[in-house]
Structure formats: structure tokens, C-alpha cells
C-alpha positions as CSV (number, residue, x, y, z in Angstrom):
1,M,-36.0,-37.5,-6.7
2,D,-37.1,-36.4,-3.2
3,D,-34.9,-34.8,-0.6
4,S,-34.5,-38.0,1.5
5,G,-32.3,-41.0,1.6
6,E,-29.1,-41.8,-0.3
7,P,-29.2,-39.0,-2.9
8,V,-29.2,-36.4,-0.1
9,R,-26.4,-38.1,1.7
10,L,-24.3,-38.3,-1.4
11,R,-24.9,-34.6,-2.2
12,E,-23.8,-33.7,1.4
13,K,-20.8,-35.9,1.2
14,A,-19.9,-34.3,-2.1
15,Y,-20.2,-30.9,-0.6
16,V,-18.1,-31.7,2.4
17,S,-15.4,-33.4,0.3
18,F,-15.2,-30.4,-2.1
19,T,-14.9,-27.9,0.8
20,E,-12.3,-30.0,2.5
21,H,-10.2,-30.1,-0.7
22,L,-10.8,-26.4,-1.2
23,L,-9.5,-25.5,2.3
24,A,-6.6,-27.9,1.8
25,R,-5.6,-25.9,-1.2
26,D,-6.1,-28.8,-3.6
27,F,-7.9,-26.2,-5.7
28,H,-6.6,-22.7,-6.3
29,P,-8.6,-19.4,-6.6
30,G,-9.6,-18.8,-10.2
31,Q,-8.7,-22.4,-11.3
32,F,-11.0,-24.1,-13.8
33,V,-12.1,-27.7,-13.1
34,S,-14.4,-30.1,-14.9
35,Q,-17.1,-32.2,-13.3
36,R,-15.0,-35.3,-14.1
37,Q,-12.0,-33.8,-12.3
38,L,-14.2,-33.2,-9.2
39,V,-15.3,-36.8,-9.4
40,A,-11.7,-37.9,-9.4
41,M,-10.7,-35.5,-6.6
42,T,-13.6,-36.1,-4.3
43,G,-14.3,-39.8,-5.0
44,M,-18.0,-39.0,-5.3
45,P,-20.3,-40.1,-8.2
46,L,-20.9,-37.8,-11.1
47,G,-24.6,-37.5,-10.3
48,A,-23.8,-36.1,-6.8
49,I,-21.2,-33.7,-8.2
50,R,-23.8,-32.4,-10.8
51,E,-26.3,-31.9,-8.0
52,V,-24.0,-30.1,-5.6
53,V,-22.6,-27.6,-8.1
54,P,-25.7,-25.3,-8.0
55,R,-25.3,-25.2,-4.2
56,L,-21.7,-24.3,-4.5
57,E,-22.5,-21.6,-7.1
58,A,-25.3,-20.2,-4.9
59,E,-22.8,-19.9,-2.0
60,G,-20.3,-18.1,-4.1
61,L,-17.6,-20.8,-3.9
62,V,-17.6,-21.6,-7.6
63,K,-18.9,-20.1,-10.9
64,T,-20.0,-22.1,-13.9
65,V,-18.5,-20.6,-17.1
66,P,-19.9,-21.9,-20.4
67,Q,-17.4,-23.7,-22.6
68,R,-14.7,-23.5,-19.9
69,G,-16.0,-25.4,-16.9
70,I,-16.4,-24.7,-13.2
71,Q,-14.2,-21.9,-11.8
72,I,-13.1,-21.8,-8.2
73,A,-13.9,-18.4,-6.6
74,H,-11.4,-15.6,-6.9
75,I,-10.1,-14.0,-3.7
76,D,-10.7,-10.4,-4.7
77,I,-11.3,-7.1,-3.0
78,N,-15.1,-7.4,-3.3
79,L,-15.1,-10.8,-1.7
80,I,-12.9,-9.6,1.2
81,R,-15.0,-6.5,1.9
82,E,-18.3,-8.5,1.7
83,A,-17.1,-11.4,3.8
84,F,-15.8,-9.1,6.5
85,Q,-18.9,-6.9,6.4
86,F,-21.0,-10.0,6.9
87,R,-18.9,-11.0,9.9
88,V,-19.3,-7.5,11.6
89,F,-23.0,-7.5,11.2
90,M,-23.4,-11.1,12.5
91,E,-20.9,-11.1,15.3
92,K,-21.8,-7.7,16.8
93,E,-25.3,-8.8,17.4
94,A,-24.3,-12.3,18.5
95,I,-21.7,-11.0,21.0
96,A,-24.2,-8.5,22.5
97,L,-26.3,-11.5,23.5
98,F,-23.4,-13.8,24.3
99,C,-21.9,-11.4,26.9
100,V,-25.2,-11.5,28.8
101,T,-26.0,-15.2,28.5
102,A,-22.5,-16.9,28.5
103,S,-21.7,-18.8,31.7
104,D,-18.8,-17.9,33.9
105,E,-17.5,-21.4,33.2
106,V,-17.5,-21.0,29.4
107,L,-15.7,-17.6,29.7
108,A,-13.1,-19.1,32.1
109,K,-12.4,-21.8,29.6
110,L,-12.1,-19.4,26.7
111,R,-9.7,-17.2,28.7
112,H,-7.6,-20.1,29.9
113,E,-7.0,-21.5,26.4
114,H,-6.0,-18.1,25.1
115,E,-3.8,-17.3,28.0
116,E,-2.1,-20.7,27.8
117,T,-1.5,-20.3,24.0
118,L,-0.1,-16.7,24.5
119,E,2.2,-17.9,27.3
120,K,3.6,-20.7,25.1
121,A,4.2,-18.3,22.2
122,L,5.9,-15.7,24.5
123,K,8.0,-18.4,26.2
124,D,9.0,-20.8,23.4
125,G,8.3,-18.8,20.3
126,E,5.9,-19.8,17.5
127,T,6.0,-23.3,16.1
128,P,3.9,-24.8,13.3
129,E,2.1,-26.9,15.9
130,L,1.3,-23.8,18.1
131,E,0.2,-21.9,15.0
132,L,-2.3,-24.7,14.1
133,Q,-3.5,-24.7,17.7
134,A,-3.9,-20.9,17.8
135,Q,-5.8,-20.9,14.5
136,A,-8.2,-23.5,15.8
137,I,-8.7,-21.5,19.0
138,D,-9.3,-18.4,16.9
139,W,-12.0,-19.9,14.8
140,S,-13.6,-21.7,17.8
141,L,-14.1,-18.4,19.7
142,H,-16.0,-16.9,16.8
143,D,-18.0,-20.1,16.2
144,T,-18.9,-20.3,19.9
145,I,-20.3,-16.7,19.9
146,I,-22.4,-17.3,16.8
147,D,-23.6,-20.8,17.9
148,A,-24.7,-19.4,21.3
149,L,-27.6,-17.7,19.5
150,G,-29.1,-21.2,19.0
151,N,-30.2,-20.1,15.5
152,Q,-29.5,-22.8,12.8
153,I,-30.2,-20.4,9.9
154,I,-27.6,-17.9,11.2
155,S,-25.1,-20.6,12.1
156,K,-25.4,-22.2,8.6
157,A,-25.0,-18.8,6.9
158,Y,-22.0,-18.0,9.1
159,R,-20.3,-21.4,8.3
160,I,-20.6,-20.6,4.5
161,N,-19.0,-17.3,5.0
162,A,-16.4,-18.9,7.3
163,I,-15.2,-21.0,4.3
164,K,-14.6,-17.8,2.4
165,M,-12.9,-16.3,5.4
166,R,-10.5,-19.3,5.6
167,L,-9.7,-18.9,1.9
168,I,-9.0,-15.2,2.5
169,N,-6.8,-16.2,5.5
170,Q,-4.8,-18.6,3.4
171,E,-4.2,-16.1,0.6
172,R,-3.9,-12.8,2.6
173,F,-3.1,-13.0,6.3
174,R,-2.2,-16.3,7.8
175,I,-1.8,-16.6,11.5
176,T,1.9,-17.5,10.9
177,G,4.0,-15.1,12.9
178,R,0.9,-13.4,14.4
179,V,-0.1,-15.8,17.2
180,I,0.9,-13.3,19.9
181,P,-1.1,-10.3,18.6
182,V,-4.1,-12.4,17.7
183,M,-4.3,-14.0,21.2
184,R,-4.0,-10.5,22.7
185,E,-6.8,-9.2,20.6
186,H,-8.9,-12.1,21.5
187,L,-8.2,-11.6,25.2
188,A,-9.4,-8.0,24.8
189,V,-12.6,-9.3,23.3
190,I,-13.0,-11.9,26.1
191,A,-12.4,-9.1,28.7
192,A,-15.1,-7.1,27.1
193,I,-17.5,-10.0,27.2
194,E,-16.6,-10.6,30.9
195,S,-17.6,-7.0,31.6
196,R,-21.2,-8.1,30.7
197,E,-21.6,-4.8,28.9
198,P,-23.1,-5.5,25.4
199,Q,-21.8,-2.2,23.8
200,K,-18.3,-2.8,25.1
201,A,-18.3,-6.3,23.7
202,M,-19.7,-5.1,20.3
203,D,-17.0,-2.5,20.0
204,A,-14.3,-5.0,20.9
205,I,-15.4,-7.6,18.3
206,A,-15.8,-4.9,15.6
207,E,-12.3,-3.6,16.2
208,H,-10.9,-7.1,16.1
209,I,-12.7,-8.0,12.8
210,N,-11.8,-4.6,11.2
211,N,-8.1,-5.1,12.1
212,A,-8.2,-8.4,10.3
213,R,-10.0,-6.9,7.3
214,N,-7.4,-4.1,7.1
215,L,-4.6,-6.7,7.0
216,A,-6.3,-8.6,4.3
217,L,-6.8,-5.5,2.2
218,K,-3.2,-4.3,2.5
219,V,-1.8,-7.3,0.6
């Protein structure tokens, strides 16, 4: 079957549905599931599930275990170290270019949404709604820096790692109770970008990512 038309659309829908359920914690790290269970969970046909499993396995999101089924990836020390190392390598290079090419308007928007969120947290305290907003702003900053490269290969690889990072976040260091320090760290990164000095920006993003890695490894 060629890579065009309905089969490809079904595989992509199956992939998106699986990752949405994974991030919604409908599956748990280390859990075993069958292809039939994935069909029931995602609402996708068995053929699409069978075809998407090798992709999920290649991306490290699942592992096929003979006689037992499909195992959801464990959140272990190796995964944490590798996922964060990937981020450091990618984001340091990306931010070096971003701090030179990003428009003043883009940087002003990034600063405004971070300062506004920080002000709300300081004034009214953290609420579930504010935490969700802060988490979205957190991910958006990093995605913006990566996507500014205009390189689809890098953006796609980064998105795969981002799924693992979100799983790590859920298990190890949620933003709950940490909106203020996260927004302050991001504002330090934004200030470094605003300096238009690549090395300063690279140092700032590396410090931010390493702080998050250390929190994840402490648990």
C-alpha cells in the first residue's frame, strides 16, 4: 500500500489519538496494552493501530514485548537524562540563532505574556487555570525558539522528544506550585535573547533546562 490517501490519514489519526490519550494519562508508564485495547481507546481501526505501533516503538513511546503485548514507555533515569540532553543540544543552537533573528515584536509579546502571568501569580496566587496557562506559555516559548529555525526535520524530532518531556513533567515535576519560579526563569531567558548576544542566550537556556533536569532527577 503506498504512502498516500486514506491509509496514511488513518495512521496519522491513530498516532495523534494515541499520543493524546498518553498525555491525558489514560495510559500509565510501564502499562501493558493490547492492540484491541488501543482500538477501543482510540476508536481507530485495527489495521491503523498495527501500522502505527512500529512508529511509536521507533520513537521510544512503546515497546513490544512477546507474549505480553505493547508496553507504554517507562519514565526512568535514562529517559530523563537522554530527553534533557537532547533539549540542551537542540535549544542552545536554536536560541543562538533566535536571539539574532527574532523580531522586537515577537520578543515583546513573549515578555508581555510572561510578565502578565507572573503578576497574576504574585497578586492572586496560583489557581488551576493559571497553572494551565503558565504551562502552555512554558511549552510555547520553547516551541517558538525551535520552530524559528524553519527546519521541519528538527521541529519534528523536537516534538517527539517533547511528548517524552511532558510525560516526565507529569510524573516528576509538574508546574503546580512553581508558576512564579518558572516565569522568572523564562524572563531571564527572554532578557538574554533581548541582549542579542548568542552566548548569553545559550547560557541562559542551558541553565533553565538543567534546573528542570535536576528537579526531575531528585524525585
